[in-house]
C-alpha positions in Angstrom: -87.3 129.8 -98.1 -90.4 132.1 -99.2 -89.4 134.6 -101.1 -89.2 138.0 -99.6 -88.8 137.0 -96.2 -87.8 139.9 -94.3 -85.1 139.9 -91.5 -85.5 142.5 -88.7 -83.4 142.8 -85.5 -81.1 144.9 -83.2 -78.2 142.7 -82.1 -80.5 141.4 -78.9 -82.9 139.3 -81.0 -83.9 138.6 -84.8 -87.2 138.1 -86.3 -88.5 137.2 -89.6 -91.6 138.6 -91.3 -93.2 137.4 -94.5 -95.8 139.4 -95.7 -97.1 141.1 -92.7 -96.7 138.0 -90.8 -94.2 137.3 -88.2 -93.1 134.0 -88.7 -90.0 133.7 -86.6 -89.2 135.3 -83.2 -87.3 133.5 -80.4 -87.4 135.6 -76.9 -85.4 136.7 -74.8 -82.4 135.5 -77.0 -81.9 133.9 -80.2 -81.2 130.7 -79.2 -84.4 130.9 -76.6 -87.7 129.1 -77.5 -89.6 130.5 -80.5 -92.7 133.0 -79.4 -93.8 132.8 -83.2 -92.8 129.6 -84.7 -94.9 129.4 -87.5 -91.8 129.2 -90.1 -91.4 125.4 -88.5 -94.9 124.1 -87.6 -97.7 126.7 -89.1 -99.7 129.0 -87.2 -100.1 126.9 -84.3 -97.0 127.6 -83.0 -97.6 131.4 -82.8 -97.9 133.9 -85.1 -98.4 137.8 -85.0 -100.2 138.8 -88.6 -101.1 142.1 -89.8 -102.7 141.5 -93.1 -105.0 143.1 -95.6 -108.7 141.4 -96.1 -109.9 140.5 -99.8 -107.9 140.5 -102.8 -104.6 142.5 -102.7 -100.8 142.1 -103.7 -98.0 143.0 -101.5 -94.6 144.5 -102.4 -91.9 144.2 -99.3 -88.6 146.3 -99.4 -86.1 147.3 -96.9 -86.0 151.1 -95.8 -82.7 152.2 -97.7 -79.3 151.2 -95.6 -81.6 149.9 -92.5 -82.8 146.8 -91.0 -86.3 148.4 -90.8 -88.8 146.1 -93.5 -91.5 148.1 -95.2 -94.6 146.0 -96.5 -97.0 147.4 -98.7 -100.6 146.2 -99.7 -102.5 147.0 -102.6 -106.2 146.2 -103.0 -108.7 147.5 -105.5 -109.2 151.3 -104.1 -107.3 150.6 -101.3 -103.8 150.6 -99.7 -101.7 150.5 -96.6 -98.1 150.0 -95.5 -96.3 148.5 -92.3 -93.0 149.2 -90.9 -91.5 146.6 -88.8 -88.2 147.0 -86.6 -86.6 146.5 -83.8 -85.2 149.4 -81.7 -81.7 150.0 -81.9 -79.8 153.6 -81.3 -77.6 155.4 -78.8 -79.0 156.3 -75.6 -77.4 157.9 -72.9 -74.0 157.0 -74.3 -75.0 153.5 -74.5 -76.7 151.2 -77.2 -80.5 151.0 -76.4 -81.7 147.4 -77.7 -84.7 146.4 -75.8 -86.3 143.1 -76.5 -89.1 144.9 -78.2 -90.7 144.7 -81.7 -92.4 147.7 -83.0 -94.8 147.6 -85.9 -96.4 150.7 -87.4 -99.2 150.5 -89.6 -100.5 153.5 -91.9 -103.3 153.7 -94.3 -101.9 155.1 -98.0 -105.5 155.2 -100.0 -109.3 154.3 -99.5 -110.6 152.3 -96.8 -108.5 149.4 -96.2 -110.0 146.6 -93.7 -107.2 144.8 -92.1 -106.8 142.2 -89.6 -104.8 141.5 -86.7 -103.9 138.6 -84.6 -100.9 138.1 -82.0 -100.9 134.9 -80.7 -97.7 133.8 -78.9 -96.8 130.1 -78.3 -93.9 129.3 -76.0 -91.9 126.2 -75.4 -91.7 125.6 -79.1 -95.1 125.3 -79.1 -96.2 123.6 -76.2 -97.1 126.5 -73.7 -99.8 128.7 -74.8 -100.4 131.6 -72.4 -103.4 133.2 -71.2 -104.4 136.7 -72.5 -106.2 139.3 -70.9 -107.1 143.1 -71.7 -105.8 146.1 -69.9 -106.4 149.7 -70.4 -104.5 150.0 -73.9 -102.7 146.5 -74.1 -103.2 142.9 -74.2 -100.8 140.9 -71.5 -100.0 137.3 -71.7 -99.3 135.1 -68.6 -98.0 132.0 -67.9 -94.5 132.9 -69.6 -91.0 133.2 -67.8 -91.5 136.9 -68.3 -94.2 139.3 -68.6 -95.3 139.8 -72.5 -97.5 142.7 -73.3 -98.8 144.2 -76.7 -99.2 147.8 -76.0 -101.4 149.4 -79.0 -103.9 151.9 -80.1 -105.9 149.5 -82.1 -109.0 148.3 -80.7 -108.1 145.4 -78.8 -111.2 143.2 -78.7 -110.8 142.9 -82.7 -107.0 142.0 -82.1 -107.4 139.6 -79.8 -110.4 137.9 -81.4 -108.6 138.5 -85.1 -111.8 140.2 -86.1 -111.2 143.0 -89.2 -112.1 146.1 -89.0 -111.4 149.6 -90.9 -108.1 151.3 -90.9 -109.0 155.0 -90.3 -105.6 156.2 -89.0 -102.2 155.4 -88.1 -101.5 152.0 -85.6 -98.8 151.3 -83.3 -98.1 148.1 -81.9 -95.3 147.8 -79.3 -94.8 144.2 -78.2 -92.4 143.9 -75.1 -90.6 140.9 -73.2 -90.2 141.8 -69.7 -90.0 145.2 -69.3 -93.3 146.9 -70.8 -93.3 150.2 -72.5 -94.2 152.9 -69.8 -94.5 155.7 -72.3 -96.8 157.7 -74.6 -97.6 155.0 -77.5 -97.4 156.9 -80.6 -94.9 159.5 -79.8 -92.4 156.9 -78.9 -92.6 154.2 -81.3 -92.4 157.3 -84.3 -89.6 158.5 -82.3 -87.9 155.1 -82.0 -88.6 154.3 -85.8 -86.7 157.6 -86.7 -83.3 157.0 -84.2 -83.2 153.5 -85.1 -83.2 154.6 -89.2 -80.7 157.1 -88.5 -78.5 154.8 -86.4 -78.4 152.1 -89.0 -77.5 154.4 -91.8 -74.9 156.0 -89.5 -73.6 152.5 -89.3 -73.4 151.9 -92.8 -71.8 155.1 -93.7 -69.0 154.3 -91.2 -67.5 151.3 -93.2 -66.0 150.6 -96.5 -67.9 149.3 -99.6 -66.9 148.1 -103.1 -67.3 150.2 -106.2 -69.4 147.5 -107.7 -72.3 145.8 -106.1 -72.5 148.2 -103.3 -76.5 147.6 -102.3 -75.6 143.8 -102.3 -72.7 144.4 -100.0 -74.5 146.8 -97.9 -77.4 144.4 -97.1 -75.1 141.5 -96.5 -73.2 144.0 -94.0 -76.4 144.4 -92.0 -77.3 140.8 -92.1 -73.9 140.2 -90.3 -74.4 142.8 -88.3 -77.7 141.5 -86.8 -75.7 138.0 -86.1 -73.5 139.6 -83.4 -75.1 139.0 -80.3 -74.0 142.7 -78.6 -74.2 141.1 -75.1 -71.1 138.9 -75.2 -69.8 139.6 -79.0 -71.1 135.9 -80.1 -71.6 135.6 -83.6 -74.8 133.3 -84.8 -74.2 131.2 -87.9 -77.9 131.7 -88.7 -81.2 133.2 -87.2 -83.3 129.7 -87.7 -83.2 125.9 -86.9 -84.1 123.3 -88.7 -84.8 124.6 -92.3 -84.0 121.6 -94.4 -81.2 121.8 -96.6 -82.8 120.0 -99.5 -86.3 118.4 -99.3 -86.6 115.2 -97.2 -82.7 115.0 -96.8 -83.3 115.0 -93.3 -80.3 117.9 -92.8 -82.0 119.9 -90.5 -79.9 121.4 -87.8 -80.1 124.2 -85.1 -77.7 127.1 -86.2 -78.5 129.8 -83.6 -75.0 129.3 -82.0 -71.6 130.4 -82.8 -69.2 128.3 -84.6 -65.3 129.5 -84.4 -65.1 128.6 -88.0 -67.7 130.7 -89.3 -67.0 133.5 -86.9 -63.6 133.9 -87.8 -64.9 134.3 -91.4 -67.4 136.8 -90.8 -64.8 138.8 -89.0 -62.6 138.8 -91.7 -65.4 140.1 -93.6 -66.1 143.2 -90.8 -62.3 143.9 -91.0 -62.5 144.4 -94.9 -65.2 146.5 -94.3 -63.5 148.6 -91.6 -65.8 147.6 -88.9 -63.3 147.8 -86.0 -65.9 147.6 -83.0 -67.2 144.3 -84.0 -64.1 142.6 -84.4 -63.2 144.1 -81.0 -66.4 142.6 -79.4 -66.1 139.2 -80.8 -62.3 139.0 -79.5 -63.4 139.9 -76.0 -65.9 136.9 -76.7 -63.0 134.6 -77.4 -60.9 135.8 -74.5 -63.7 135.2 -72.0 -64.3 131.9 -73.9 -60.8 130.7 -73.4 -59.8 132.6 -70.5 -60.6 129.8 -68.0 -57.5 127.8 -69.6 -59.2 126.0 -72.1 -56.7 125.1 -74.8 -59.1 122.2 -76.0 -61.8 124.1 -78.1 -65.1 122.9 -79.4 -66.1 123.7 -83.1 -69.2 125.7 -81.3 -70.5 127.3 -78.3 -73.5 129.1 -77.3 -73.7 133.1 -77.8 -72.9 133.1 -73.8 -70.2 131.0 -74.0 -72.1 127.6 -73.3 -70.6 124.5 -73.5 -73.2 122.0 -73.7 -75.6 122.3 -76.7 -77.3 118.9 -76.3 -79.6 118.1 -79.6 -83.2 117.3 -79.2 -85.5 116.4 -81.6 -89.1 118.0 -80.6 -91.3 115.8 -82.4 -94.6 117.5 -81.9 -93.3 119.9 -84.6 -94.2 119.5 -88.1 -91.0 121.4 -89.5 -90.8 123.9 -92.3 -93.4 123.2 -94.7 -93.6 119.5 -93.1 -90.3 118.9 -93.4 -88.7 117.7 -90.3 -87.5 116.9 -88.2 -87.2 120.0 -86.1 -84.2 119.9 -83.8 -83.0 122.2 -80.9 -79.3 122.3 -79.7 -76.1 121.0 -82.0 -74.2 117.8 -81.3 -71.4 119.3 -82.8 -70.2 120.9 -79.9 -69.2 117.4 -78.9 -67.2 116.8 -82.3 -63.4 117.0 -82.9 -62.9 119.8 -85.4 -59.4 120.6 -85.4 -59.4 123.6 -88.1 -60.6 125.8 -84.9 -57.3 126.1 -83.9 -55.8 127.9 -87.0 -58.6 130.0 -87.3 -58.6 131.2 -83.8 -54.9 132.4 -84.2 -56.0 134.1 -87.2 -58.9 135.8 -85.6 -56.9 136.5 -82.6 -53.9 137.9 -84.5 -55.8 141.2 -84.9 -54.7 141.8 -81.3 -51.4 141.3 -81.6 -50.2 142.2 -85.5 -52.5 145.5 -85.7 -51.3 148.5 -83.6 -54.4 149.8 -82.7 -55.4 146.7 -80.9 -51.8 146.1 -79.4 -52.6 147.5 -76.0 -51.3 146.3 -72.7 -54.7 145.1 -71.8 -55.1 141.6 -73.2 -52.1 141.3 -75.3 -50.2 139.0 -72.6 -53.2 136.7 -72.3 -53.4 136.7 -76.5 -49.7 135.8 -76.6 -50.2 132.8 -73.9 -53.6 131.8 -75.5 -51.8 131.5 -79.3 -48.9 129.7 -77.4 -51.4 127.1 -76.3 -53.2 127.0 -79.5 -50.1 126.1 -81.5 -49.4 123.3 -78.8 -52.8 122.0 -80.0 -52.2 122.1 -83.6 -48.6 120.3 -83.1 -50.4 117.6 -81.3 -53.2 117.3 -83.3 -51.3 117.7 -86.9 -52.1 114.3 -88.0 -55.3 113.6 -86.3 -58.2 112.7 -88.4 -61.5 114.7 -87.4 -65.1 115.4 -88.6 -64.1 118.1 -90.8 -65.6 121.6 -91.6 -68.5 119.7 -92.9 -69.1 118.1 -89.5 -69.4 114.4 -90.8 -71.0 112.4 -88.2 -70.3 108.8 -89.0 -66.9 109.0 -90.3 -63.2 110.9 -89.5 -60.5 111.7 -92.0 -57.4 114.0 -92.3 -59.1 116.7 -93.9 -57.2 118.6 -96.5 -59.4 121.8 -95.0 -58.2 121.0 -91.6 -54.5 120.9 -92.9 -54.7 124.1 -94.7 -56.0 126.0 -91.4 -53.2 124.4 -89.5 -50.5 125.7 -92.0 -52.3 129.2 -91.8 -52.5 129.5 -88.2 -48.9 128.7 -87.6 -47.9 131.1 -90.4 -50.0 133.6 -88.5 -48.4 132.6 -85.4 -45.0 132.7 -86.7 -45.5 136.8 -88.1 -46.4 137.3 -84.2 -43.7 135.6 -82.7 -41.1 137.3 -84.9 -43.0 140.8 -84.2 -43.0 140.2 -80.6 -39.7 138.7 -80.3 -40.6 135.2 -78.9 -38.0 132.8 -80.2 -40.0 129.7 -78.9 -42.7 130.1 -80.5 -41.3 131.3 -83.7 -39.2 128.1 -83.8 -42.4 126.0 -83.3 -44.7 127.9 -85.7 -42.2 127.5 -88.4 -41.8 123.7 -87.7 -45.5 123.5 -87.9 -45.6 125.2 -91.2 -43.4 123.1 -93.0 -44.8 120.0 -91.8 -48.5 120.8 -92.6 -47.1 121.9 -96.3 -45.8 118.5 -96.2 -48.3 116.6 -95.5 -50.7 118.6 -97.9 -48.7 118.0 -100.9 -47.3 114.5 -100.1 -51.1 113.1 -99.1 -53.7 115.3 -100.1 -52.7 116.5 -103.6 -53.5 114.3 -106.5 -51.8 115.0 -109.6 -53.9 112.7 -111.9 -56.7 114.8 -110.8 -54.9 118.0 -110.6 -56.1 119.2 -107.2 -56.3 119.0 -103.8 -58.6 116.2 -102.5 -61.2 116.6 -99.5 -59.0 114.3 -97.4 -55.8 112.3 -97.3 -55.9 109.2 -99.0 -59.3 109.9 -101.1 -59.8 110.7 -104.6 -63.0 113.0 -104.3 -63.0 116.8 -104.2 -64.2 118.9 -101.8 -65.1 122.9 -102.6 -63.3 124.0 -99.5 -59.8 123.4 -101.1 -60.4 126.5 -103.1 -59.8 128.1 -99.8 -56.4 127.3 -100.0 -56.0 130.4 -102.2 -57.7 132.5 -99.5 -55.1 131.1 -96.9 -52.4 131.7 -99.2 -51.2 128.5 -99.1 -51.6 128.5 -103.2 -50.7 132.0 -105.0 -52.8 132.4 -108.0 -49.8 132.5 -110.8 -49.3 128.8 -109.5 -50.1 126.1 -112.4 -51.3 123.7 -109.5 -54.0 126.4 -108.7 -55.3 126.9 -112.1 -55.5 123.0 -112.3 -57.4 122.6 -109.1 -59.8 125.5 -109.9 -60.8 123.9 -113.0 -61.1 120.4 -111.4 -63.3 121.6 -108.6 -65.2 123.5 -111.1 -65.6 120.7 -113.7 -66.5 118.2 -111.1 -68.6 119.9 -108.4 -70.6 122.3 -110.7 -74.4 121.4 -110.6 -76.8 121.9 -113.6 -77.9 125.3 -112.5 -74.5 126.1 -112.8 -74.0 126.5 -108.8 -71.3 124.1 -106.9 -72.1 121.8 -104.3 -69.6 121.1 -101.3 -68.8 117.1 -102.6 -70.5 114.5 -104.5 -69.8 111.4 -102.3 -71.9 109.8 -99.8 -72.0 111.4 -96.3 -74.0 110.6 -93.1 -77.3 111.3 -95.3 -76.4 110.4 -98.7 -74.9 112.5 -101.6 -75.9 116.5 -100.9 -78.1 117.4 -103.7 -78.4 121.3 -103.0 -75.8 123.7 -104.3 -74.0 125.3 -101.1 -74.4 129.2 -101.3 -71.0 129.8 -100.2 -69.3 127.4 -102.4 -70.1 129.2 -105.7 -68.7 132.3 -104.2 -65.5 130.7 -103.1 -65.4 129.5 -107.0 -65.9 133.2 -108.2 -63.1 134.5 -105.8 -60.6 131.6 -106.7 -61.5 132.4 -110.4 -60.4 136.0 -109.7 -57.2 135.1 -108.0 -56.0 132.7 -110.7 -56.6 135.6 -113.3 -60.1 134.2 -114.9 -62.1 137.2 -113.6 -64.4 137.3 -116.7 -65.3 133.9 -115.8 -65.6 134.9 -112.3 -67.9 137.5 -112.7 -70.3 135.3 -114.5 -70.3 133.0 -111.6 -70.9 135.7 -109.1 -73.4 137.5 -110.8 -75.7 134.0 -111.3 -75.5 133.5 -107.4 -76.4 137.1 -106.8 -79.7 136.7 -109.5 -80.8 133.6 -106.7 -81.5 136.2 -103.8 -84.7 135.9 -102.0 -85.8 139.4 -103.3 -84.2 141.4 -100.5 -80.9 140.7 -100.9 -81.0 137.6 -98.6 -79.4 134.3 -98.6 -80.0 130.9 -97.1 -77.6 128.3 -96.4 -78.5 126.5 -100.1 -79.7 127.1 -103.5 -82.0 124.2 -105.1 -81.0 122.6 -108.6 -84.7 122.0 -109.7 -86.1 125.8 -109.2 -83.3 128.1 -107.9 -84.9 128.7 -104.7 -83.5 129.0 -101.2 -83.3 126.3 -98.7 -81.7 125.5 -95.4 -81.1 127.8 -92.5 -81.9 131.5 -93.2 -79.9 134.2 -93.3 -76.5 131.9 -93.3 -73.8 134.2 -92.7 -71.6 132.0 -94.5 -73.3 132.9 -97.7 -73.0 136.9 -97.0 -69.3 136.6 -96.1 -68.8 134.9 -99.3 -70.6 137.9 -101.2 -68.6 140.3 -99.7 -65.3 138.9 -100.1 -66.2 138.0 -103.7 -67.5 141.6 -104.3 -64.3 143.3 -103.3 -62.2 140.7 -105.3 -64.1 141.3 -108.3 -65.0 145.0 -108.0 -63.3 147.5 -110.3 -60.6 149.9 -108.3 -61.8 153.6 -107.1 -58.8 154.9 -108.8 
């Protein structure tokens, strides 16, 4: 991933911008076809570019405490800036979040010459729309919905990509479906101010730790953009098919809602005090499970779609030529039994927190918890693909057993509070059985750690979450041994942690998996090694992309980021670790 790639969005869609180039934007939803797909196939798959002509430098930053990106170009004797954002603010007591990208260009000094080109391509590069000029806009035809670029820039220059002098503020408003039917300059400037103020109010409404505040705020804003407001579903990442490491073939479509990732994201929102995001996702879950489906997939579409057929788009080269490019994700058909426990942990907010415990939805949640407990008990010893979604093998994974234990333990709390003796008895039985399986089949006393799965000797970074779930206490000598063993065996030369070090469907993973190092730092803190934890934590933080954003992986060779971007898992790990390590306010 190129440094200083910025994310903008409004919880209806996201876009990625690199030095004035919109390199990734999918409309009308985050999982729709790319309109600008330069990220995975170069300019021929669509780009929206504003750049300086001649030698120049660029500086990219966020407007503080917002998802508004500012890019500054400086050449000899001239300069200009671009503000990129997606409108999001309260309007008529509702969130206004149109399918609209706004770009404002302002001269700063001298007489800069700029080049602007808006060249959308749809159906992942296979459909090139017609373009014609209106009185103050470019219209693009042949797409599933009307696409219009309304601007006060010279239309001929924009359509042809011809350089021209920037002598005044220019405004570009790109819309899908409903065009802008309002004064251009006044509307764009008003939207900029209202969007800025709305993001800053949202940031102020949450809790942050005493230390690493900027990092946590940026991570919180990033997580927020990955919640699809219309349904409450949570995206795992904005992109598809960015390779985990060069030539690995590990190129997946992450523009969907993994229940596992979503649970951890909701836990982070809860830690920061963002209640509405929790409520919105819980409604998504209720809609997902409201038709009596106790048997869960690991991943769904953000609209609740169940079939996510995976296809390879052979006509696309891939990011930096490293394919294949995939759309859809076959993981929807896998057995990943950890989802049952994680879903109970998420739903428990409805039943254990008095703020959510209203008559509406509680009865349905109780029935759902009972159904999920039934699935856990039936699947307690069933091998599955595990959280790393192994495609060619199944095991009784330790992580899955940990989630069975944690989910059953939380169900026991729910049953005790609400007076449900049958559920209480069942949950207690499963808690004991899951713990027995973990200790008898997954703990290796010679190594001093939980292993990746029953009957194997290799280690897995996800075992560190035994501390997160409360299965192991920080003062347990076994926890100390396990943290040390995983740190020793899975630490890479760059000081970061990989997931595991054995062959899977694509060989041995080469890159550091970003969230695993955050897990290590948090686990170190929980066993009392706080100074070591701070060193590890800081070593990851310095690997951000220049804007505080993290992808899925970090490469050993040069410390650059790889994999889909931004990755919610990575930012959840940052938030949790910062809260764990930060000095108390008092």
